[in-house]
C-alpha positions as CSV (number, residue, x, y, z in Angstrom):
1,M,131.7,117.4,116.9
2,I,130.0,114.7,117.7
3,F,131.7,112.0,115.7
4,T,135.0,113.4,116.0
5,N,134.8,113.1,119.3
6,I,133.9,109.8,119.6
7,I,136.4,108.7,116.7
8,I,138.9,110.7,119.2
9,I,137.9,108.8,122.2
10,L,138.0,105.2,120.8
11,M,141.5,106.1,119.0
12,F,142.9,107.3,122.8
13,T,141.3,104.3,124.4
14,A,143.0,102.1,121.4
15,L,146.2,104.1,122.3
16,V,146.0,103.6,125.7
17,A,145.6,100.1,125.9
18,L,148.6,99.2,123.4
19,L,150.8,101.3,125.3
20,V,149.9,100.8,129.0
21,G,148.2,97.3,128.2
22,K,151.1,94.6,129.0
23,K,150.9,96.0,132.8
24,F,147.3,95.9,132.9
25,A,146.1,93.1,130.8
26,R,142.9,91.9,132.7
27,S,141.8,96.0,132.8
28,L,141.8,96.1,129.2
29,P,138.4,95.2,128.8
30,Y,137.0,97.4,131.3
31,V,138.7,100.5,129.8
32,A,137.9,99.7,126.2
33,S,134.2,98.9,127.5
34,A,134.5,102.4,129.2
35,G,135.6,103.9,125.8
36,V,132.6,102.2,123.8
37,L,130.3,103.6,126.6
38,T,131.3,106.9,127.2
39,S,130.8,107.2,123.0
40,F,127.3,105.8,123.4
41,V,126.6,108.1,126.3
42,M,127.9,111.1,124.1
43,L,125.6,110.1,121.0
44,A,123.0,109.4,122.6
45,Q,123.0,112.6,124.6
46,F,123.5,114.7,121.2
47,A,120.2,112.9,119.5
48,N,118.6,114.1,122.8
49,H,119.5,117.5,122.4
50,H,119.6,117.8,118.3
51,Q,116.3,116.2,116.9
52,D,116.1,118.4,114.2
53,L,118.7,115.7,112.8
54,F,116.2,113.1,111.9
55,H,114.6,115.7,109.7
56,Q,117.6,117.0,107.4
57,A,121.2,116.2,107.2
58,M,123.4,118.5,109.9
59,P,126.4,119.7,109.3
60,L,128.8,118.9,112.2
61,V,132.6,119.9,111.6
62,S,134.4,121.6,107.9
63,V,138.1,122.4,108.4
64,P,140.3,123.3,105.3
65,W,142.7,119.6,105.3
66,I,144.6,119.9,101.8
67,S,143.0,123.3,100.7
68,S,145.0,123.0,96.9
69,L,142.7,120.3,96.0
70,G,139.8,121.5,97.9
71,I,139.7,118.6,100.8
72,E,138.5,118.9,103.8
73,Y,138.1,117.0,107.1
74,A,134.2,117.3,106.7
75,T,132.0,115.6,108.6
76,F,127.7,115.8,109.4
77,I,124.9,113.6,111.0
78,D,121.4,112.6,109.7
79,S,119.1,110.0,110.9
80,L,121.0,107.1,108.4
81,S,124.9,107.6,109.7
82,F,123.0,108.2,113.9
83,I,121.5,104.3,113.1
84,L,124.3,103.2,112.0
85,V,126.8,104.6,114.6
86,A,124.5,103.6,117.0
87,L,124.7,99.7,116.1
88,T,128.8,99.9,116.0
89,L,128.6,101.3,119.1
90,I,126.1,98.2,120.4
91,L,128.5,96.0,118.7
92,A,131.3,97.2,119.9
93,L,130.2,96.3,123.3
94,V,129.3,92.9,122.3
95,C,133.1,92.5,120.9
96,I,134.6,93.1,124.1
97,L,132.4,90.5,125.9
98,V,133.1,87.8,123.9
99,S,136.7,88.7,123.8
100,V,136.9,88.5,127.9
101,T,137.3,84.5,127.3
102,E,138.9,84.0,124.6
103,I,141.6,86.3,123.8
104,K,144.8,85.4,126.1
105,Q,147.7,86.5,123.5
106,H,148.8,90.4,122.7
107,L,146.1,91.7,124.1
108,N,147.5,95.4,124.4
109,F,147.6,94.9,120.0
110,Y,144.2,93.1,120.1
111,Y,142.6,95.4,121.7
112,F,144.6,98.9,119.9
113,N,143.5,96.4,116.4
114,L,139.4,96.5,117.3
115,L,139.3,99.6,118.6
116,A,141.0,101.6,115.9
117,A,139.0,99.2,113.7
118,L,135.9,101.0,115.0
119,A,137.1,104.3,114.9
120,G,137.3,104.0,111.2
121,I,134.1,102.4,110.6
122,I,132.5,105.4,112.4
123,G,134.5,107.9,110.3
124,V,133.4,106.2,107.0
125,F,129.8,106.8,108.3
126,A,130.4,110.1,109.3
127,A,133.0,111.9,106.6
128,A,130.9,114.5,103.9
129,D,134.3,114.8,101.7
130,L,134.7,112.1,99.4
131,F,138.4,111.8,100.4
132,L,137.8,111.9,103.7
133,F,135.8,108.7,103.0
134,F,138.0,106.9,101.1
135,F,140.9,107.9,104.3
136,F,138.5,106.1,106.9
137,W,137.7,103.3,104.3
138,E,141.3,102.4,104.3
139,V,141.8,102.8,108.1
140,M,139.7,100.4,109.1
141,L,141.1,98.0,106.8
142,L,144.1,97.4,108.3
143,P,143.3,96.7,111.8
144,M,140.6,94.6,110.4
145,T,143.0,92.2,108.4
146,A,145.5,92.0,111.4
147,L,142.5,90.5,113.6
148,I,142.0,88.0,111.5
149,A,146.0,87.3,110.5
150,I,147.0,87.4,114.1
151,W,143.9,86.0,116.6
152,G,142.1,84.0,114.1
153,H,142.2,80.1,113.7
154,E,144.2,77.7,111.1
155,N,144.2,79.1,108.3
156,R,144.1,82.8,109.3
157,R,147.0,84.0,107.2
158,Y,145.1,83.1,103.7
159,A,142.0,84.2,105.1
160,A,143.7,88.1,105.8
161,I,145.5,88.1,102.7
162,K,142.4,87.1,100.8
163,F,139.8,90.0,102.4
164,F,143.0,92.5,102.1
165,I,142.8,91.9,98.0
166,F,139.4,91.5,97.5
167,T,138.8,95.0,99.8
168,Q,142.2,96.8,98.4
169,V,141.6,95.8,95.0
170,S,137.9,97.5,94.9
171,S,138.8,100.2,96.9
172,L,141.3,101.0,94.0
173,L,138.5,101.4,91.9
174,M,136.5,103.8,94.1
175,L,139.2,105.7,94.4
176,V,139.9,106.7,90.7
177,A,136.1,107.3,90.7
178,I,136.4,109.9,93.4
179,I,139.2,111.2,91.7
180,V,137.6,111.6,88.5
181,M,134.5,113.1,90.3
182,A,136.6,116.0,91.8
183,F,138.1,116.6,88.3
184,I,134.5,117.1,86.8
185,Y,133.7,119.3,89.4
186,Q,136.7,121.2,88.8
187,Q,135.5,121.5,85.4
188,Q,132.2,122.4,86.1
189,F,132.8,124.9,88.8
190,G,136.3,125.9,88.7
191,Q,137.5,124.3,91.5
192,F,138.4,121.0,93.3
193,S,136.1,119.5,95.6
194,F,135.5,116.5,97.5
195,N,132.1,117.5,99.2
196,Y,129.8,114.7,99.1
197,F,126.9,117.6,98.8
198,E,128.5,120.0,96.5
199,W,128.7,116.7,94.3
200,Q,124.8,116.6,94.1
201,Q,125.1,119.6,91.8
202,L,127.4,117.5,89.2
203,D,125.9,117.3,85.9
204,I,127.3,114.1,84.5
205,A,126.7,112.7,80.8
206,M,125.9,108.8,79.7
207,P,128.3,106.5,79.8
208,L,130.8,108.4,81.6
209,Q,128.5,108.4,84.7
210,T,127.8,104.5,84.3
211,W,131.6,103.9,84.4
212,L,131.9,106.1,87.8
213,M,128.8,104.5,89.6
214,F,130.5,100.9,88.4
215,G,133.6,102.3,90.1
216,F,131.6,102.8,93.3
217,F,129.1,99.9,93.1
218,V,132.0,97.5,93.0
219,A,133.9,98.4,95.8
220,F,130.8,98.4,98.2
221,A,129.7,95.2,96.3
222,V,132.6,93.8,97.6
223,K,131.7,94.4,101.1
224,L,128.2,94.2,101.6
225,P,128.9,91.5,99.6
226,S,126.9,90.4,96.8
227,F,127.5,87.7,94.2
228,P,129.8,87.5,92.2
229,F,132.2,89.3,94.7
230,H,131.1,87.4,97.7
231,T,133.9,84.3,97.9
232,W,136.1,86.8,100.7
233,L,133.5,86.2,103.2
234,P,133.3,82.6,104.1
235,D,137.1,82.1,104.6
236,A,136.6,85.1,106.5
237,H,134.6,84.8,108.7
238,T,135.4,81.2,109.7
239,Q,138.9,81.9,110.6
240,A,138.3,85.1,111.8
241,P,138.5,85.3,115.9
242,T,134.9,85.6,117.2
243,A,134.8,89.4,117.7
244,G,136.3,89.9,114.3
245,S,133.1,87.9,112.7
246,V,130.7,90.1,114.9
247,L,132.5,93.4,113.9
248,L,132.4,91.5,110.1
249,A,128.9,90.7,109.9
250,G,127.5,93.0,112.5
251,V,129.1,96.5,111.1
252,L,131.6,96.0,108.0
253,L,129.0,94.5,105.8
254,K,126.7,97.7,106.4
255,T,129.6,99.6,105.2
256,G,129.1,98.5,101.9
257,A,125.0,99.0,102.4
258,Y,125.8,102.2,103.3
259,G,127.7,103.3,100.3
260,L,125.1,102.4,97.7
261,M,122.9,104.1,100.1
262,R,124.5,107.3,100.2
263,F,126.8,107.8,97.0
264,V,125.5,105.1,94.5
265,L,121.9,106.0,94.4
266,P,122.2,109.7,94.9
267,L,125.1,110.6,92.8
268,F,124.5,108.2,90.3
269,E,120.4,108.4,89.5
270,Q,120.3,107.6,85.2
271,A,123.2,105.5,85.6
272,S,121.6,103.4,88.8
273,I,118.2,103.2,86.8
274,Q,120.0,101.7,83.8
275,F,121.9,99.4,86.2
276,A,118.8,98.1,88.6
277,P,117.8,94.9,86.4
278,I,121.5,93.8,86.9
279,A,121.7,94.8,90.2
280,I,118.5,92.9,90.9
281,T,119.4,89.8,89.4
282,L,122.5,90.0,91.5
283,G,120.3,90.6,94.6
284,V,118.2,87.5,93.8
285,I,121.1,85.2,93.2
286,S,123.2,85.8,96.1
287,I,119.7,85.6,98.4
288,I,119.3,82.0,96.9
289,Y,123.0,81.2,96.2
290,G,123.2,82.3,99.4
291,A,120.9,80.1,101.2
292,V,121.6,76.5,99.3
293,M,125.1,77.2,100.2
294,A,124.4,78.1,104.0
295,F,122.0,74.4,103.8
296,A,125.1,72.6,102.6
297,Q,127.5,73.8,105.6
298,T,129.1,71.6,108.4
299,D,131.0,74.6,109.8
300,F,129.0,76.6,112.2
301,K,130.6,79.9,111.3
302,R,130.8,79.1,107.7
303,L,127.3,78.5,107.7
304,V,126.6,81.7,109.3
305,A,128.6,83.4,106.6
306,Y,127.1,82.2,103.8
307,S,123.5,83.1,105.3
308,S,124.8,86.5,105.7
309,I,125.4,86.7,101.8
310,S,121.7,85.6,101.5
311,H,120.2,88.5,103.4
312,M,122.7,91.1,101.9
313,G,120.8,90.2,98.7
314,F,117.8,91.5,99.9
315,V,119.9,94.9,100.7
316,T,120.8,95.1,97.0
317,L,116.9,93.8,96.2
318,A,115.3,96.3,98.1
319,L,118.2,99.6,97.3
320,F,117.6,98.7,93.5
321,S,113.8,98.5,93.2
322,F,113.4,102.5,94.2
323,S,110.3,101.5,96.1
324,P,110.7,103.9,99.4
325,I,108.9,101.1,101.5
326,A,111.6,98.6,100.0
327,Y,114.1,101.2,100.8
328,H,113.1,101.4,104.2
329,G,113.1,97.9,104.7
330,A,116.9,97.6,103.3
331,I,117.5,99.8,106.1
332,V,115.3,97.5,109.1
333,T,117.2,94.7,107.5
334,L,120.9,96.0,108.1
335,V,120.1,97.0,111.9
336,A,118.2,93.6,112.6
337,H,120.8,91.6,110.6
338,G,123.5,93.1,112.4
339,L,122.1,92.3,116.2
340,S,121.4,88.7,114.9
341,S,124.4,87.5,112.7
342,A,126.8,89.0,115.9
343,A,124.6,86.7,118.1
344,L,125.2,83.7,115.8
345,F,128.8,84.3,115.6
346,A,128.8,85.1,119.3
347,M,127.1,81.8,119.8
348,A,129.5,79.9,117.7
349,G,132.7,81.3,119.4
350,M,130.8,80.1,122.9
351,L,130.7,76.6,121.8
352,Y,134.0,76.5,120.2
353,Q,135.9,77.5,123.5
354,R,133.8,74.4,124.7
355,L,134.2,71.9,122.2
356,H,137.5,73.2,120.2
357,T,135.3,72.4,117.2
358,R,133.5,74.4,115.1
359,D,131.8,71.0,113.2
360,L,128.0,70.6,113.4
361,N,128.6,66.8,113.1
362,K,130.9,66.7,115.8
363,M,128.1,68.6,118.2
364,G,124.9,67.2,119.5
365,G,122.6,67.0,122.7
366,L,123.6,70.0,124.0
367,F,120.8,70.8,124.8
368,A,120.4,69.1,128.0
369,S,123.5,70.4,129.7
370,A,123.4,74.3,128.1
371,P,119.6,74.7,128.1
372,R,120.0,79.1,128.6
373,M,122.3,78.4,125.7
374,G,120.6,76.1,123.3
375,G,117.3,78.7,124.3
376,M,119.4,81.8,123.0
377,L,120.7,80.1,119.8
378,L,116.9,78.9,118.9
379,A,116.0,82.3,119.7
380,F,118.5,84.1,117.4
381,V,117.9,81.1,114.7
382,A,114.4,82.8,114.4
383,G,115.0,85.8,114.4
384,A,117.6,84.9,111.4
385,F,114.7,83.4,108.9
386,G,112.3,86.2,110.3
387,M,109.8,84.7,112.9
388,P,107.5,87.2,113.5
389,G,107.8,89.1,116.4
390,L,111.5,90.0,116.0
391,L,113.0,93.0,113.5
392,N,114.1,90.7,111.0
393,F,110.8,89.7,109.7
394,V,110.2,93.6,109.5
395,G,113.1,93.8,107.1
396,E,112.1,91.5,105.0
397,F,108.4,92.1,105.1
398,M,108.7,95.6,104.0
399,T,111.6,94.6,101.3
400,L,109.4,92.2,99.8
401,T,106.3,94.5,99.9
402,G,107.8,97.4,98.0
403,T,109.7,95.7,95.8
404,F,106.9,93.2,94.5
405,A,104.8,95.9,92.4
406,N,107.6,96.5,89.9
407,H,109.5,93.7,90.2
408,P,107.3,90.4,91.1
409,V,108.9,87.6,89.7
410,A,112.5,89.1,91.8
411,T,109.9,89.1,94.9
412,A,108.7,85.6,94.3
413,L,112.3,84.3,93.9
414,A,113.4,86.0,96.5
415,A,110.6,84.7,99.2
416,T,111.8,81.3,98.2
417,A,114.6,81.6,100.0
418,M,112.7,82.4,103.0
419,I,112.0,79.0,103.2
420,G,115.2,78.6,102.6
421,S,116.4,80.3,105.8
422,A,114.4,78.7,108.1
423,I,115.5,74.9,107.0
424,Y,119.1,75.9,107.3
425,G,118.4,77.7,110.9
426,M,116.1,74.5,111.7
427,Y,119.3,72.4,110.5
428,L,122.0,74.2,112.2
429,F,120.3,73.8,116.1
430,Q,119.4,70.8,115.2
431,Q,122.5,69.6,114.6
432,S,124.4,71.7,117.7
433,F,121.7,71.1,120.3
434,Q,119.5,68.1,119.6
435,G,119.7,64.6,118.8
436,K,121.9,62.4,120.5
437,P,125.4,63.6,121.9
438,V,128.5,63.0,119.5
439,T,131.4,63.3,121.3
440,H,130.6,65.6,124.3
441,S,128.2,64.8,126.6
442,A,128.1,68.2,128.6
443,V,128.7,71.8,128.3
444,E,128.5,74.2,131.1
445,D,126.2,77.0,130.1
446,L,125.9,80.9,129.6
447,R,128.2,82.4,131.8
448,G,127.8,85.9,133.4
449,H,129.2,88.1,130.6
450,E,127.5,85.6,128.0
451,W,123.9,85.6,129.3
452,L,124.6,90.1,129.1
453,L,125.2,89.9,126.0
454,C,122.8,87.3,124.4
455,S,119.9,89.2,126.6
456,I,120.9,92.6,125.0
457,L,121.1,91.3,121.7
458,F,117.5,89.4,122.1
459,G,116.0,92.3,123.6
460,L,116.6,94.5,121.1
461,L,115.8,92.1,118.4
462,L,112.4,91.3,120.4
463,Y,111.7,95.6,121.5
464,L,112.7,96.7,117.5
465,G,110.1,94.0,116.4
466,L,107.0,94.8,118.4
467,F,107.7,98.3,118.2
468,P,109.1,99.0,114.8
469,Q,107.8,102.6,114.5
470,S,110.8,103.4,117.4
471,L,112.8,102.6,114.3
472,L,110.9,103.5,111.4
473,M,109.5,107.2,112.9
474,H,113.1,108.6,111.6
475,F,113.3,107.2,107.8
476,D,111.6,109.9,106.1
477,A,114.4,112.1,106.5
478,I,117.1,109.4,105.4
479,Y,118.4,110.4,101.5
480,P,116.5,109.2,99.1
481,T,113.6,111.1,100.4
482,V,110.3,109.0,100.2
483,A,109.3,111.6,97.3
484,D,113.1,111.3,95.3
485,A,112.4,107.4,95.8
486,Q,108.9,107.5,93.9
487,L,109.9,110.0,91.3
488,I,113.2,107.1,90.6
489,G,110.7,104.5,90.6
490,G,108.7,106.3,88.0
491,K,111.3,106.0,85.7
492,L,111.8,102.4,85.5
C-alpha cells in the first residue's frame, strides 16, 4: 500500500494544516516538510526492499469501489511511476522551502491546497483503474486552481480561470473516451472494467481507435502542453505564486507526458502510428515556437514558461518517434526539466521578493551584490540549455539520437532550438545579473533555506548528469519495453 499510504499521509498533513494551522502558523512549513519527508523515506525503503519493481509492474491494491460498473480502487507501481513520484516528493520540498518567506496570508489554507495537489498528482501516477485515474486527475486540478487564484499576482483570477477551463474541457473529452472504452470492454468480455491492464486485451477497430486516442491525446497535450493547446501556460506561470510555478512546471506538466506514455501509446498502438507524423510536427513546432517566444519575453517567469513549452516539445517528438533510445530520452528530459525549471522559477521568486518586479528591463548588475545567487542562476540556465555534464544534456542527446533514424528533418529542426535555448538562457542571465544596475544597486544574497534549495536541485542535476546510469538502469522495465518500441518503430 505504498502509494496509498503516501496519499493518506499527505492528505492527513493537509487536514492538520487546515484545522490547526491558524494557531500554529509558524510551524506549518515544518509540518508539511515532515509529511513530505516521511513519504519520501517510505518510498525509498519500499524500493530498497522490492527491487523487482524495476523489472515489471507490481500491483499494489485492488479493492472494489463501484462493483456494478467494475470500478476499483486499484494501484500499481513500476519504474516509471516510481521515478515520477520520487520527483514529485523532491519538488514538494522545494515548494515548501520557497513558500517560507513568500506566503504571508491564509497559511493554513495554502498548505492544505499545496499538499492536496501533491496527493492528487501522486494518485495520477499510481492509479491502475482509469476511473480512479480520472478522479485523481480532477483532484489535483481544484487545489492547483486555488493556489493560483488566491496567492497569485495581479491577474491571478484570469490566469486561474483560464487554466481551469483548458484543463476541464480537455478532461471531459478524456472522460468520454474512458466511458466508451469501458462499454467496448463490456461488449467484448461481458462485464464492465476500467482496469488499465485488462484494457490492453481490447481489440478496437479503426477509425474508432483514432477517435478514442484523440480524446486522451488532447487531455494530455493540454497538460504537457503542446502547441496549439499551450496558451494557458504562460499566464498561469506568470501569475502563480512561486510554489505554484514550481509545481506546474516541475510536476503537473509531467502528468501529461505520463498519460501519453502510459495510455495513448500502449492502448492505441495503430492509431498512434498513424497519428505520429502530426504529433511529431506539433512537437517540432512547440520546440521552435517556445524558444522564439522565450527570447521575446521581458518577464522572468514568462520567459521560463515559454522555455518549458520548448522542452516539452522534445518529449512529444521522442515519444512518437517510437525509438527506445528516444523514449528513454523523454523520461530523462522529464526529470531534468522538472529539476531545472523548478530551480529557475524558484530563482524568479527570490528575485521578486527582493526587487518586487519580474521585468528583466528593471534588473541588471545584481551579480556584484549577490554572487552566489548569480552563480546558481548561471548554473541552472546552463542546465536548461543542455550543458554537457548536467542531466538536461543527456535527455536531449538521447532524444535527438533516437529520433534521427526515422525523422532526420524533424531532428535537424529540433536541434536548432537547442541553439535558441542557449541564446534566451544567456539573455536571461545577462539582463538580470550582468551590465549596469537599473534601479537597484544591491540585493540580499541567498539565505540559508534558499542555499539549501539550490544546492539540492543543482546537486541532483550534476550527479545524474555525470552518472546517468543510476537513472537509466531502470528504464528497460518501463512500458513499452524495448522490444515493443522496436516493433512499433519497424512499422513506420
